[in-house]
C-alpha positions as CSV (number, residue, x, y, z in Angstrom):
1,M,0.3,30.7,8.4
2,L,1.3,27.2,7.3
3,A,1.8,24.7,10.1
4,V,5.1,23.0,10.8
5,R,5.2,19.6,9.4
6,K,7.5,16.6,9.6
7,I,7.8,14.9,6.2
8,Y,9.0,11.3,6.1
9,W,10.2,9.4,3.1
10,P,13.4,7.3,2.3
11,A,16.6,9.2,1.9
12,L,17.1,7.8,-1.6
13,N,14.3,6.7,-4.0
14,I,15.2,5.2,-7.4
15,V,12.3,5.0,-9.9
16,G,12.1,3.9,-13.5
17,P,13.3,1.1,-15.9
18,G,16.7,0.0,-14.7
19,A,16.3,1.2,-11.1
20,L,17.3,-2.3,-9.8
21,S,20.8,-2.1,-11.2
22,E,21.2,1.5,-9.9
23,G,20.0,0.3,-6.5
24,I,22.4,-2.6,-6.2
25,Q,25.2,-0.3,-7.0
26,E,24.1,1.9,-4.1
27,I,24.0,-1.0,-1.8
28,A,27.6,-2.0,-2.7
29,K,28.8,1.5,-1.8
30,M,27.4,1.2,1.7
31,S,29.3,-1.8,3.0
32,L,26.4,-3.0,5.0
33,G,27.4,-6.6,5.5
34,K,25.1,-9.6,4.9
35,A,21.5,-9.1,3.8
36,L,18.4,-11.1,4.7
37,I,16.1,-11.0,1.6
38,V,12.5,-11.0,2.8
39,T,10.1,-12.2,0.1
40,D,7.4,-14.6,-0.8
41,K,6.9,-17.8,-2.9
42,G,5.4,-15.9,-5.8
43,I,8.6,-13.9,-6.2
44,I,10.6,-17.2,-6.1
45,E,8.4,-19.0,-8.6
46,A,8.3,-16.1,-11.0
47,K,12.1,-16.0,-10.8
48,I,12.1,-12.3,-10.0
49,I,14.5,-13.1,-7.2
50,D,17.0,-14.4,-9.7
51,N,17.4,-10.9,-11.1
52,V,18.2,-9.6,-7.7
53,T,20.5,-12.4,-6.4
54,K,22.5,-12.4,-9.7
55,K,23.3,-8.7,-9.3
56,L,24.1,-9.1,-5.6
57,T,26.5,-11.9,-6.4
58,E,28.1,-9.9,-9.2
59,N,28.8,-7.2,-6.6
60,N,30.2,-9.6,-4.0
61,L,27.3,-9.0,-1.7
62,K,26.3,-11.8,0.8
63,F,22.7,-12.7,1.5
64,A,20.3,-15.3,2.9
65,I,16.7,-15.7,1.8
66,F,13.5,-15.9,3.8
67,S,10.6,-16.6,1.4
68,E,7.8,-17.7,3.7
69,I,5.8,-14.4,3.7
70,C,2.1,-14.9,3.1
71,P,-0.5,-12.5,1.8
72,N,-1.6,-10.3,4.8
73,P,1.6,-11.2,6.7
74,T,1.2,-12.6,10.2
75,V,3.0,-12.4,13.6
76,K,4.2,-15.9,12.9
77,N,5.8,-14.8,9.6
78,V,7.6,-12.0,11.4
79,N,8.9,-14.2,14.2
80,E,10.2,-16.8,11.8
81,G,11.9,-14.1,9.7
82,L,13.6,-12.6,12.8
83,E,14.8,-16.1,13.8
84,L,16.5,-16.6,10.4
85,L,18.0,-13.1,10.4
86,K,19.7,-13.9,13.8
87,K,20.7,-17.4,12.7
88,E,22.3,-16.2,9.5
89,N,24.0,-13.2,11.3
90,C,22.4,-10.7,8.8
91,D,23.2,-7.0,9.2
92,Y,20.4,-5.5,7.0
93,I,17.3,-6.4,5.1
94,I,16.4,-6.4,1.4
95,S,12.6,-6.5,1.1
96,L,11.5,-7.9,-2.3
97,G,7.9,-8.0,-3.5
98,G,4.6,-6.2,-2.9
99,G,3.1,-5.0,0.3
100,S,3.3,-8.2,2.2
101,P,7.1,-8.7,2.1
102,Q,7.6,-4.9,2.6
103,D,5.5,-4.9,5.7
104,A,7.0,-8.0,7.1
105,A,10.5,-6.7,6.5
106,K,9.7,-3.5,8.5
107,A,8.4,-5.6,11.4
108,I,11.5,-7.8,11.4
109,G,13.8,-4.8,11.2
110,I,12.0,-3.1,14.2
111,L,12.2,-6.2,16.3
112,A,15.8,-6.7,15.5
113,T,16.8,-3.4,17.0
114,N,14.0,-3.0,19.7
115,G,13.2,-6.5,20.9
116,G,9.9,-7.7,22.2
117,D,6.8,-8.8,20.3
118,I,5.5,-7.0,17.2
119,R,2.2,-6.6,19.1
120,D,4.1,-4.2,21.4
121,Y,4.4,-1.7,18.6
122,N,0.7,-1.7,17.5
123,G,0.0,2.0,17.4
124,V,1.8,5.2,16.6
125,F,5.6,5.8,17.1
126,L,6.0,3.2,19.8
127,S,9.5,1.9,19.0
128,K,12.7,3.7,20.4
129,N,15.3,2.6,17.9
130,K,15.7,2.9,14.2
131,S,15.2,-0.4,12.3
132,L,18.0,-2.3,10.7
133,P,18.7,-0.7,7.3
134,I,16.1,-1.8,4.8
135,I,16.6,-1.7,1.0
136,A,13.0,-1.9,-0.3
137,I,12.6,-3.3,-3.8
138,N,9.0,-3.1,-4.9
139,T,7.5,-5.4,-7.5
140,T,3.9,-4.2,-7.7
141,S,2.3,-0.8,-8.2
142,G,0.0,-0.7,-5.2
143,T,0.8,-0.6,-1.5
144,A,3.7,1.9,-1.7
145,S,4.9,0.3,1.6
146,E,8.4,0.7,0.3
147,V,8.2,4.5,0.9
148,T,5.9,4.8,3.9
149,I,6.2,4.8,7.7
150,N,3.2,2.5,7.9
151,Y,3.0,-1.3,8.0
152,V,0.3,-3.8,8.7
153,I,0.7,-7.2,10.4
154,T,-2.1,-9.6,11.0
155,D,-2.6,-11.1,14.5
156,E,-3.7,-14.5,13.4
157,V,-5.0,-15.4,16.8
158,K,-7.3,-12.4,17.3
159,K,-8.0,-12.1,13.6
160,V,-7.1,-8.4,13.7
161,K,-4.9,-6.3,11.4
162,M,-2.4,-4.2,13.4
163,V,-1.8,-0.9,11.7
164,I,1.6,0.3,12.9
165,V,2.8,3.8,12.2
166,D,6.5,4.3,13.0
167,S,9.1,6.5,11.4
168,N,11.8,4.1,12.7
169,S,10.5,1.6,10.2
170,L,11.3,3.8,7.1
171,A,13.4,2.2,4.4
172,T,16.9,3.5,3.7
173,I,16.5,3.1,0.0
174,S,13.3,2.5,-2.1
175,I,13.6,0.9,-5.6
176,N,10.7,0.9,-8.1
177,D,11.8,-0.8,-11.3
178,P,8.8,-1.3,-13.7
179,K,10.8,-4.0,-15.4
180,L,10.2,-6.1,-12.3
181,M,6.5,-5.5,-12.7
182,L,6.1,-6.8,-16.3
183,K,4.0,-9.9,-17.0
184,K,2.1,-9.7,-13.7
185,P,-1.3,-11.4,-13.8
186,K,-4.3,-9.2,-14.8
187,Q,-6.1,-9.8,-11.5
188,L,-3.0,-8.8,-9.4
189,T,-2.3,-5.7,-11.6
190,A,-5.9,-4.6,-11.2
191,A,-6.1,-5.0,-7.5
192,T,-2.8,-3.4,-6.7
193,G,-3.6,-0.5,-9.1
194,M,-6.9,0.2,-7.4
195,D,-5.0,0.1,-4.1
196,A,-2.7,2.8,-5.4
197,L,-5.7,4.8,-6.6
198,T,-7.4,4.4,-3.2
199,H,-4.2,5.8,-1.5
200,A,-4.3,8.8,-3.8
201,I,-8.0,9.6,-3.4
202,E,-8.0,9.1,0.4
203,A,-4.8,11.1,0.9
204,Y,-6.3,13.9,-1.2
205,T,-9.5,14.1,0.8
206,T,-8.3,13.1,4.3
207,L,-8.5,15.6,7.1
208,G,-4.7,15.6,7.2
209,A,-4.2,16.7,3.6
210,Y,-2.1,19.8,2.9
211,R,-0.6,21.6,-0.1
212,L,2.2,19.2,-0.9
213,S,0.0,16.1,-0.4
214,D,-2.7,17.7,-2.6
215,A,-0.2,18.3,-5.4
216,L,1.2,14.7,-5.2
217,T,-2.1,13.0,-5.0
218,L,-3.9,14.8,-7.8
219,E,-0.9,13.9,-10.1
220,S,-1.1,10.3,-8.9
221,I,-4.9,10.1,-9.6
222,K,-4.3,11.4,-13.1
223,I,-1.4,9.1,-13.9
224,I,-3.3,6.0,-12.6
225,G,-6.4,7.0,-14.5
226,E,-4.4,7.2,-17.7
227,S,-2.4,4.0,-17.3
228,L,-4.1,1.3,-15.2
229,E,-6.4,-0.1,-17.8
230,N,-3.5,-0.5,-20.3
231,A,-1.3,-2.1,-17.6
232,V,-4.0,-4.7,-16.9
233,E,-4.7,-5.5,-20.5
234,N,-1.1,-5.7,-21.6
235,G,1.2,-7.0,-18.9
236,E,4.3,-6.2,-21.0
237,D,3.4,-2.6,-21.7
238,L,6.5,-0.9,-20.1
239,E,5.2,2.6,-20.5
240,A,2.0,1.7,-18.6
241,R,3.9,-0.1,-16.0
242,S,6.3,2.8,-15.6
243,K,3.4,5.2,-15.2
244,M,1.8,3.0,-12.6
245,A,5.1,2.7,-10.7
246,W,5.2,6.5,-10.5
247,G,1.6,6.8,-9.6
248,S,1.9,4.4,-6.8
249,F,5.2,5.8,-5.6
250,I,4.0,9.4,-5.3
251,A,0.7,8.4,-3.7
252,G,2.8,6.6,-1.1
253,L,4.9,9.7,-0.4
254,A,1.6,11.6,0.2
255,F,-0.4,9.3,2.4
256,S,2.5,8.4,4.6
257,N,2.6,12.0,5.6
258,C,-1.1,12.9,5.8
259,G,-3.1,9.8,6.5
260,L,-6.0,7.9,4.9
261,G,-9.7,7.2,5.7
262,I,-12.4,4.6,6.2
263,V,-11.8,2.7,2.9
264,H,-8.7,1.4,4.6
265,S,-10.3,1.0,8.0
266,M,-13.0,-1.2,6.4
267,A,-10.6,-3.0,4.1
268,H,-8.4,-4.0,7.0
269,Q,-11.2,-6.0,8.5
270,L,-12.0,-7.8,5.3
271,G,-8.3,-8.8,5.0
272,S,-8.0,-10.1,8.6
273,E,-11.4,-11.9,8.7
274,Y,-11.5,-13.4,5.3
275,N,-7.8,-13.1,4.1
276,L,-9.2,-11.0,1.2
277,P,-6.3,-9.3,-0.7
278,H,-5.9,-5.7,0.5
279,G,-6.1,-4.2,-3.0
280,V,-9.3,-6.1,-3.8
281,A,-10.9,-5.0,-0.5
282,N,-10.0,-1.4,-1.2
283,A,-11.3,-1.5,-4.8
284,I,-14.6,-3.0,-3.7
285,L,-15.2,-0.3,-1.0
286,L,-13.7,2.7,-2.7
287,P,-16.8,3.9,-4.8
288,E,-19.2,3.4,-1.8
289,V,-17.0,5.3,0.6
290,V,-16.4,8.1,-1.9
291,E,-20.1,8.5,-2.4
292,Y,-20.6,8.7,1.4
293,N,-17.8,11.3,1.7
294,L,-18.9,13.6,-1.2
295,S,-20.6,16.2,0.9
296,S,-17.4,16.8,2.9
297,N,-15.8,18.6,0.0
298,Y,-17.6,18.7,-3.3
299,K,-14.8,20.8,-4.9
300,K,-12.1,18.2,-4.1
301,F,-14.2,15.3,-5.4
302,K,-15.0,17.3,-8.5
303,K,-11.2,17.7,-9.1
304,I,-10.9,13.9,-8.6
305,A,-13.4,13.4,-11.4
306,E,-11.5,15.7,-13.6
307,A,-8.2,14.0,-12.9
308,L,-9.9,10.7,-13.9
309,G,-10.8,12.2,-17.3
310,E,-14.4,13.3,-16.7
311,N,-15.6,16.5,-18.3
312,V,-16.9,18.5,-15.4
313,N,-16.4,22.1,-16.7
314,L,-20.1,23.0,-17.0
315,L,-21.2,21.2,-13.8
316,S,-21.8,22.5,-10.3
317,D,-19.3,21.3,-7.7
318,E,-21.9,18.8,-6.4
319,E,-22.8,17.4,-9.8
320,G,-19.1,17.2,-10.7
321,A,-18.3,15.4,-7.5
322,K,-20.8,12.7,-8.3
323,K,-18.9,12.1,-11.6
324,A,-16.0,10.9,-9.4
325,V,-18.1,8.0,-8.2
326,E,-19.1,7.1,-11.7
327,A,-15.5,7.3,-12.9
328,I,-14.3,4.9,-10.2
329,R,-17.1,2.4,-10.9
330,K,-16.4,2.6,-14.6
331,L,-12.7,1.9,-14.1
332,S,-13.4,-1.0,-11.7
333,N,-15.8,-2.6,-14.2
334,K,-13.3,-2.2,-17.1
335,I,-10.6,-4.0,-15.1
336,D,-13.0,-6.6,-13.7
337,I,-12.7,-6.0,-10.0
338,S,-14.5,-8.6,-7.8
339,K,-17.8,-7.9,-6.1
340,L,-18.1,-8.2,-2.3
341,K,-20.9,-10.7,-2.7
342,D,-18.6,-13.0,-4.6
343,T,-16.1,-13.2,-1.7
344,K,-16.3,-15.0,1.6
345,F,-18.0,-12.0,3.2
346,N,-20.7,-13.0,5.6
347,L,-23.6,-10.6,6.4
348,E,-23.7,-11.9,9.9
349,D,-20.2,-10.4,10.5
350,I,-21.2,-6.8,9.6
351,Q,-21.6,-5.6,13.2
352,K,-18.3,-7.0,14.4
353,L,-16.4,-5.7,11.3
354,S,-18.0,-2.3,11.6
355,N,-17.0,-1.9,15.3
356,Q,-13.5,-2.9,14.4
357,A,-13.3,-0.6,11.5
358,F,-14.7,2.3,13.6
359,N,-11.7,1.8,16.0
360,D,-9.2,1.5,13.2
361,I,-6.4,4.1,13.2
362,C,-7.3,5.3,9.7
363,T,-10.9,6.3,10.7
364,G,-9.7,9.5,12.3
365,G,-8.6,10.9,9.0
366,N,-11.9,10.3,7.2
367,P,-13.2,13.7,5.8
368,R,-16.7,13.0,6.9
369,Q,-17.6,12.0,10.5
370,V,-18.7,8.4,10.7
371,T,-20.6,6.2,13.1
372,V,-20.6,2.4,13.4
373,E,-24.0,2.4,11.8
374,A,-22.8,4.4,8.8
375,I,-20.0,1.9,8.3
376,E,-22.5,-1.0,8.6
377,N,-24.5,0.7,5.8
378,I,-21.5,1.1,3.6
379,Y,-20.6,-2.6,3.9
380,L,-24.2,-3.5,3.1
381,K,-24.3,-1.2,0.1
382,A,-21.1,-2.7,-1.2
383,Y,-22.5,-6.2,-0.8
384,K,-25.7,-5.3,-2.7
385,N,-23.9,-3.5,-5.6
């Protein structure tokens, strides 16, 4: 008998070229009041924000802008955003950007209706009240934070990433318009794309996976495998960008409802300790963790290899599963993902990072049981490769 499940995702999701215009029209129908746009300097400099503010103005929608969000958003970012929201008497939030603005917006929205310090909500379902309405406009194909109940805020004092899971933080509307993703730098496209692939692979193999998540994640892996290299090589390839938008979006729908694994547990530590971009950290660790997890379910990993274009028809489940590791490494090399040894990673930090990763909320979903020592070995292997 199938278990009862609660499935969380935004009430309205608009995906595809032109989604922004459709989304602004939906906002206008809702009569929400004044918006705080939560974004970052990159969105301002790229003038992506101009596309949004122009359409808001055309629809007589009022707004203020908070653009101080940094990569791996911090407690300080959240508090400053909340202060401006109150000062400007804003009634709802428009999050504009990749994972950092999306996560910060969730934190601001939760504090606006629940009070306290964002550290109070570090954990699972700890808030009592629904966030302020959030219209989540995504500009990268990676984190899928616009559709999930998860967000990550860095405690810059403790140098720890707080992984917060809270259905009250869910956006009201998510918008994925690939036109907003055109012309993004190759490095950013590669990192966010591998982040999306990591979501799909971990959600497909996590202990919490089920029939719906399996269907979504396998399709996501296939789409990303077909389109990521083209999206990286040609930033104006709308078809590739559209496919990546869909791949990231459906992976987000899945992992938000079934969980992840130790790629994320370990990547969170690299982000908080060295400020390494989350997508890059995931991409570096993904093949090593997949190799570690193979024995947990050879059949599933064989299907991952097949979804990534590998010919596994005549191979055993174990041999086919190994092809998944090869396919991931091959893709990473094609799109020029960094190596761990080329980052600020310090071998002397392995024990501390491994202990923190072991206690990360994502570790419980890993398909193969792990120890602190096993995590240490994976970090070390990633460093050597």
